[in-house]
C-alpha positions as CSV (number, residue, x, y, z in Angstrom):
1,M,-17.5,-18.3,-13.9
2,P,-16.9,-22.1,-13.1
3,L,-14.6,-24.1,-15.4
4,A,-16.8,-26.1,-17.6
5,L,-15.6,-29.2,-19.5
6,R,-18.3,-30.8,-21.9
7,L,-17.6,-34.3,-22.9
8,G,-18.4,-35.8,-26.1
9,S,-19.2,-39.6,-26.9
10,D,-15.4,-40.3,-27.7
11,D,-14.3,-38.7,-24.4
12,L,-17.0,-40.3,-22.2
13,T,-15.7,-43.8,-23.6
14,R,-12.1,-42.6,-23.1
15,C,-12.3,-41.1,-19.4
16,R,-9.2,-43.1,-17.4
17,F,-7.5,-43.0,-14.3
18,A,-3.7,-42.5,-13.5
19,I,-1.1,-42.2,-10.9
20,S,1.7,-39.9,-11.2
21,P,4.6,-39.5,-9.0
22,L,5.9,-36.7,-10.8
23,C,2.4,-34.7,-10.4
24,Q,2.3,-35.9,-6.7
25,T,5.8,-34.2,-6.0
26,H,4.8,-30.9,-7.6
27,E,1.3,-31.0,-5.8
28,A,3.6,-31.5,-2.5
29,L,5.6,-28.7,-3.5
30,R,2.5,-26.3,-4.1
31,M,1.3,-27.5,-0.9
32,L,4.2,-26.4,1.0
33,R,4.0,-22.9,-0.7
34,R,0.2,-22.6,0.3
35,P,-0.1,-22.8,3.9
36,A,-3.9,-23.1,3.7
37,R,-3.4,-26.8,2.5
38,H,-1.5,-27.9,5.4
39,G,-4.3,-29.2,7.5
40,Y,-4.3,-32.9,6.8
41,H,-0.4,-32.9,6.4
42,R,0.8,-31.5,9.8
43,G,2.1,-34.7,10.8
44,W,4.2,-35.1,7.5
45,L,5.4,-31.6,7.8
46,R,6.8,-32.2,11.5
47,R,8.5,-35.4,10.2
48,M,10.0,-33.6,7.3
49,G,11.0,-30.3,9.0
50,R,14.9,-31.0,9.3
51,T,14.8,-32.4,5.3
52,L,12.9,-29.5,4.1
53,A,15.4,-27.1,6.0
54,G,18.2,-28.7,4.1
55,L,16.5,-28.8,0.8
56,D,17.4,-25.6,-1.4
57,L,14.4,-25.4,-3.9
58,T,14.8,-21.7,-4.8
59,P,14.8,-21.9,-8.6
60,L,11.6,-24.0,-8.3
61,W,9.8,-21.5,-6.0
62,L,10.2,-19.2,-8.9
63,F,7.4,-21.0,-10.7
64,V,5.1,-22.1,-7.9
65,P,3.4,-18.8,-7.1
66,P,2.7,-18.6,-3.1
67,A,-0.7,-16.9,-3.4
68,G,-2.2,-19.2,-6.2
69,G,-1.6,-18.8,-10.0
70,Y,-0.3,-20.7,-12.7
71,T,2.6,-23.3,-12.6
72,P,3.9,-24.6,-15.7
73,D,2.1,-27.8,-16.8
74,F,5.4,-29.5,-17.7
75,L,6.5,-29.7,-14.4
76,G,3.8,-32.2,-13.5
77,A,2.3,-33.0,-17.0
78,P,-0.6,-35.4,-17.1
79,P,1.1,-39.0,-17.7
80,G,0.5,-40.8,-21.0
81,E,0.1,-44.2,-19.2
82,P,-1.8,-45.1,-16.0
83,Y,1.3,-46.0,-13.7
84,P,4.3,-44.7,-14.9
85,S,7.5,-44.7,-12.8
86,F,9.0,-41.4,-11.6
87,D,12.0,-42.0,-13.6
88,D,10.1,-42.3,-16.8
89,E,8.2,-39.2,-16.0
90,L,11.2,-37.3,-15.1
91,A,12.9,-38.3,-18.4
92,R,9.8,-36.8,-20.2
93,M,10.0,-33.7,-18.3
94,R,13.7,-33.4,-19.4
95,A,12.5,-33.7,-23.0
96,T,10.2,-30.8,-22.8
97,D,10.1,-28.6,-26.0
98,P,12.3,-25.4,-25.0
99,A,9.4,-23.3,-26.9
100,L,6.7,-25.0,-24.9
101,A,8.9,-24.5,-21.8
102,H,9.5,-20.8,-22.5
103,T,5.5,-20.3,-23.0
104,E,4.3,-22.0,-19.9
105,M,7.3,-20.4,-17.7
106,T,6.4,-16.8,-19.0
107,R,2.8,-17.4,-18.3
108,S,3.8,-18.5,-14.6
109,L,6.3,-15.5,-14.0
110,A,3.4,-13.3,-15.0
111,C,1.4,-14.3,-12.0
112,T,3.7,-12.4,-9.7
113,P,4.1,-8.8,-10.7
114,G,7.6,-7.6,-11.7
115,L,9.0,-11.2,-11.5
116,A,9.4,-11.8,-15.3
117,Q,11.4,-8.5,-15.3
118,S,13.8,-9.6,-12.2
119,R,17.4,-10.9,-13.0
120,R,16.1,-14.5,-12.1
121,G,13.2,-14.4,-14.1
122,R,14.7,-13.1,-17.4
123,A,17.8,-15.6,-16.9
124,A,15.1,-18.5,-16.7
125,I,13.3,-17.6,-19.7
126,D,16.5,-16.6,-21.6
127,D,17.8,-20.1,-21.6
128,P,14.6,-22.4,-21.4
129,A,16.6,-25.7,-22.4
130,A,18.9,-25.2,-19.5
131,T,16.2,-24.1,-17.0
132,V,14.2,-27.1,-17.8
133,Q,17.2,-29.5,-16.9
134,R,17.8,-27.3,-13.8
135,L,14.1,-27.7,-12.7
136,A,14.3,-31.5,-13.4
137,D,17.4,-31.9,-11.1
138,L,15.5,-30.2,-8.3
139,T,12.4,-32.2,-8.9
140,E,14.4,-35.3,-8.9
141,R,15.8,-34.1,-5.3
142,A,12.5,-33.0,-4.2
143,W,11.2,-36.6,-4.7
144,H,13.9,-38.6,-3.1
145,A,13.9,-36.4,-0.1
146,L,10.1,-35.7,0.2
147,L,8.0,-38.4,-1.3
148,A,9.9,-41.6,-2.0
149,P,10.3,-43.1,1.3
150,D,6.7,-43.0,1.7
151,W,5.7,-43.7,-1.8
152,P,4.5,-47.0,-1.0
153,R,1.9,-45.9,1.1
154,H,1.1,-42.8,-0.7
155,R,0.3,-45.0,-3.8
156,A,-1.6,-47.6,-2.1
157,V,-4.0,-44.7,-0.8
158,L,-4.2,-43.4,-4.5
159,E,-4.9,-47.2,-5.7
160,A,-7.5,-47.9,-3.2
161,D,-9.2,-44.4,-4.2
162,I,-9.2,-45.8,-7.8
163,A,-10.5,-49.2,-6.6
164,H,-13.4,-47.5,-4.9
165,R,-14.4,-45.3,-7.4
166,S,-14.1,-48.2,-10.1
167,R,-16.5,-50.1,-7.8
168,R,-19.0,-46.9,-7.9
169,A,-19.0,-46.9,-11.7
170,A,-19.3,-50.6,-11.7
171,D,-22.5,-50.2,-9.5
172,G,-24.0,-46.8,-10.7
173,G,-22.5,-46.1,-14.2
174,L,-20.3,-43.1,-15.2
175,D,-22.8,-40.8,-13.4
176,A,-22.1,-42.2,-10.0
177,L,-18.4,-41.9,-10.7
178,L,-18.3,-38.4,-12.0
179,T,-20.7,-37.1,-9.3
180,G,-18.7,-38.5,-6.5
181,L,-15.3,-37.2,-7.5
182,H,-15.5,-33.7,-5.1
183,P,-18.3,-31.7,-3.6
184,S,-17.2,-29.1,-5.9
185,V,-17.7,-31.2,-9.1
186,D,-21.0,-31.5,-10.8
187,W,-22.0,-33.4,-13.9
188,A,-24.9,-32.9,-15.7
189,D,-25.9,-32.7,-19.5
190,H,-22.6,-34.2,-20.6
191,T,-20.8,-31.3,-19.0
192,L,-18.3,-31.7,-16.1
193,T,-18.4,-28.4,-13.9
194,L,-15.9,-27.3,-11.3
195,R,-17.4,-24.8,-9.2
196,R,-14.8,-23.5,-7.2
197,Y,-12.4,-23.3,-10.3
198,A,-12.5,-20.0,-12.0
199,E,-12.9,-20.3,-16.0
200,V,-9.5,-20.4,-17.8
201,A,-9.5,-19.0,-21.3
202,D,-6.8,-21.3,-22.7
203,A,-7.5,-24.6,-20.8
204,Q,-7.6,-27.5,-22.9
205,R,-10.9,-28.6,-23.7
206,P,-12.1,-32.3,-24.4
207,D,-11.1,-33.2,-27.8
208,G,-12.1,-37.0,-27.8
209,R,-9.1,-38.3,-25.8
210,G,-11.4,-38.3,-22.8
211,V,-10.5,-36.7,-19.4
212,L,-7.9,-38.1,-17.4
213,L,-8.7,-38.5,-13.5
214,M,-5.9,-38.3,-11.1
215,P,-6.4,-38.7,-7.4
216,S,-3.7,-36.8,-5.2
217,V,-2.6,-37.0,-1.7
218,F,-1.7,-33.2,-1.5
219,V,-4.3,-31.5,-3.8
220,W,-6.7,-30.7,-0.9
221,P,-8.9,-28.7,-0.7
222,D,-9.0,-27.9,-4.2
223,V,-9.4,-29.6,-7.6
224,V,-7.2,-28.8,-10.3
225,S,-7.7,-28.7,-14.1
226,G,-7.1,-26.4,-16.9
227,F,-4.3,-27.9,-18.4
228,A,-3.5,-25.9,-21.8
229,Q,-2.5,-27.6,-25.1
230,P,-0.8,-29.7,-26.0
231,W,-1.7,-31.7,-22.5
232,Q,-4.7,-34.1,-22.2
233,P,-7.7,-32.7,-20.3
234,T,-7.2,-33.8,-16.7
235,L,-8.8,-33.4,-13.2
236,I,-6.9,-33.9,-10.2
237,Y,-9.0,-34.4,-7.0
238,P,-8.3,-35.2,-3.3
239,A,-7.9,-39.1,-2.9
240,R,-10.4,-40.7,-0.6
241,G,-8.4,-41.8,2.6
242,M,-5.9,-39.1,2.0
243,G,-6.7,-37.3,5.5
244,G,-5.7,-40.6,7.5
245,L,-2.3,-41.0,5.7
246,H,-0.4,-38.9,8.3
247,A,-2.9,-38.9,10.8
248,D,-1.4,-38.9,14.5
249,P,-2.7,-40.3,16.8
250,P,-5.2,-43.2,15.3
251,P,-9.0,-42.5,15.7
252,R,-10.9,-44.0,18.5
253,P,-13.0,-47.2,17.3
254,P,-17.0,-46.8,17.8
255,R,-18.1,-48.2,21.1
256,A,-20.2,-50.9,19.4
257,L,-17.4,-51.9,17.1
258,A,-15.1,-52.3,20.2
259,R,-17.8,-54.5,21.9
260,L,-18.2,-56.5,18.8
261,L,-14.4,-57.2,18.0
262,G,-12.6,-56.1,21.2
263,H,-11.1,-52.7,21.7
264,R,-7.6,-53.4,20.3
265,R,-8.8,-55.3,17.2
266,A,-11.7,-52.4,16.6
267,A,-8.7,-50.0,17.1
268,V,-6.6,-51.5,14.5
269,L,-9.7,-51.6,11.9
270,A,-10.5,-48.1,12.6
271,G,-7.0,-46.9,12.4
272,L,-6.6,-48.1,8.8
273,T,-7.9,-44.8,7.6
274,A,-5.0,-45.3,5.0
275,P,-3.4,-48.3,3.5
276,S,-0.6,-49.5,6.2
277,S,1.9,-52.2,6.8
278,T,2.1,-54.0,10.0
279,T,5.1,-52.1,11.4
280,D,3.2,-48.6,10.7
281,L,0.2,-50.0,12.6
282,A,2.3,-51.3,15.5
283,R,4.1,-47.9,15.7
284,R,0.7,-45.8,15.8
285,H,-1.1,-48.1,18.2
286,G,1.8,-48.8,20.4
287,L,1.6,-52.4,20.0
288,A,4.0,-55.5,19.3
289,P,4.1,-56.1,15.5
290,S,3.3,-59.9,16.5
291,T,0.0,-58.8,18.0
292,V,-1.0,-56.3,15.3
293,S,-0.2,-59.4,12.9
294,A,-2.5,-61.6,14.7
295,H,-5.3,-58.9,14.4
296,L,-4.9,-58.2,11.0
297,S,-5.2,-62.0,10.1
298,T,-8.3,-62.4,12.0
299,L,-9.7,-59.0,10.3
300,R,-8.8,-60.2,6.8
301,E,-10.3,-63.9,7.5
302,A,-13.5,-61.9,8.3
303,G,-13.6,-60.3,5.2
304,L,-12.9,-56.6,6.8
305,L,-9.6,-56.0,5.4
306,E,-7.7,-56.9,2.2
307,S,-3.8,-57.1,1.6
308,R,-1.4,-56.0,-1.4
309,R,2.1,-56.3,-1.4
310,R,3.9,-53.2,-2.5
311,S,7.4,-53.4,-2.8
312,H,9.2,-55.1,0.0
313,H,5.9,-54.1,2.3
314,V,2.4,-55.8,2.3
315,L,-0.1,-53.0,2.8
316,Y,-3.5,-53.6,4.5
317,A,-6.6,-51.7,3.5
318,R,-10.4,-52.1,4.7
319,T,-12.7,-53.5,2.3
320,P,-16.1,-52.2,1.7
321,L,-17.6,-54.1,4.7
322,G,-14.9,-53.0,6.9
323,D,-15.5,-49.3,6.0
324,A,-19.0,-50.1,6.6
325,L,-18.6,-51.4,10.2
326,V,-16.2,-48.4,11.2
327,E,-18.6,-45.9,9.7
328,G,-21.8,-47.5,11.4
329,D,-23.5,-48.0,7.8
330,V,-24.1,-51.5,8.1
331,G,-27.8,-52.2,8.2
332,P,-30.1,-55.2,8.2
333,G,-29.3,-57.6,5.4
334,A,-25.6,-56.1,4.8
335,G,-23.1,-58.6,4.0
């Protein structure tokens, strides 16, 4: 049976988006444990090979079943605000009620036969407060080693996904937003149905707080839901553009686009499958940063790109018109 979430009127008016660096960290860890998810991230894995070799996360792996199954919700809990910092989320994780942690860790260990009775399993649940702090320490290490260096680009991809879906909602209403989240997500008769997700007996049902929608770089090819009490009902789905975040080499531009803009400028536009900085694009295309900067300025003036400052970087992303040109969707009267 698929997972069905029926949304009442209060839920429909309170659906919202959020970006969670803590959740992204644990989705990355789940991806590392499940090889089927590696497809879009092989370039990232190659870059992280040496880092991963020196990162001992054994106590965390205890609660990330490699063949699927339940990971404790408090490890990547739905955030209470739209754009929390990692430090704030980690502090919230450290403050997890030991009784709640014990319940969730016991459920997770039960997914692997014999693990709850093992020495490590018993030690973890015998002192849940200490285990929470140990898991938080390891999560902090994983964040700084695996995600923090790339977080400006990751966050830009997630923000671009939210902006795109917000435009869909503005153009077509909530129906357009919810039906376009993922091929396995259906929306009909006030019910959000996850067809590839098995029914979860104790999944948190919509209760007037709305459903939290969180794009993810690492969740592909799945959609994740089923958070139990007391967490807000949440749907984590693959972010639009995540496939190009670590793509190497850049895609070739369509021939017609290359004739229109020139090959190099068209290649820069086509290569922006995810928000990127001038330095990123120069490295990927083998061009001087000054050359890339000139192409970016021209493309932005033409309305094909937009830029946004993120920390010390300026990240460029395609506008809907830029997307349409690259994808060949500009017809008569467009623009």
